[in-house]
C-alpha positions in Angstrom: 48.1 -18.3 -40.3 45.7 -15.4 -41.1 43.8 -15.7 -44.5 42.0 -12.9 -46.1 39.0 -14.1 -48.3 36.5 -12.3 -50.5 34.1 -13.1 -53.2 31.3 -11.8 -55.5 27.7 -12.6 -54.9 27.9 -16.0 -57.1 30.6 -17.4 -55.0 29.0 -16.7 -51.6 28.1 -20.3 -50.9 31.5 -21.5 -51.9 33.2 -18.9 -49.7 31.3 -19.7 -46.6 32.1 -23.4 -47.1 35.9 -22.6 -47.4 35.6 -20.3 -44.4 34.0 -23.3 -42.4 36.5 -25.8 -43.7 39.6 -23.7 -42.8 38.3 -22.4 -39.7 37.9 -26.0 -38.5 41.6 -26.6 -39.5 42.6 -23.7 -37.3 43.1 -21.0 -39.7 42.1 -17.6 -38.8 39.9 -16.2 -41.6 39.4 -12.5 -42.5 36.2 -12.0 -44.5 36.2 -9.1 -46.8 32.8 -9.9 -48.1 30.2 -10.1 -49.8 28.0 -11.6 -47.5 24.6 -11.2 -49.4 23.4 -12.6 -52.7 22.8 -9.1 -53.9 24.6 -8.4 -57.3 28.0 -7.0 -56.6 31.2 -6.1 -58.4 34.2 -8.7 -57.7 36.9 -6.2 -57.4 35.0 -4.5 -54.5 35.9 -7.4 -52.3 39.1 -9.0 -54.1 40.9 -5.6 -54.0 40.6 -5.3 -50.2 41.5 -8.8 -49.5 44.6 -8.7 -51.9 45.6 -5.3 -50.3 45.5 -7.1 -46.6 47.9 -9.6 -48.0 50.2 -7.0 -49.7 50.4 -4.9 -46.6 51.1 -7.8 -44.1 47.7 -7.9 -42.3 47.0 -11.4 -43.7 49.6 -14.1 -44.7 47.6 -15.4 -47.5 44.5 -14.6 -49.6 41.7 -16.4 -51.3 39.4 -14.6 -53.8 36.4 -16.2 -55.5 34.4 -15.2 -58.5 31.8 -16.6 -60.7 
């Protein structure tokens, strides 16, 4: 199963833990960012992750926000 994942800067640590956990369980993760602690807008990353699920590129999606 391929899972899209995205977050804002405040949820970066949690996103990285989720990626590590699910990758260890054998899931394929597609990371839509962010990958820095720089302040950013959640929709910039949640939107593309959701679109990947909507268009069939990914089976499921996880989006995280503070």
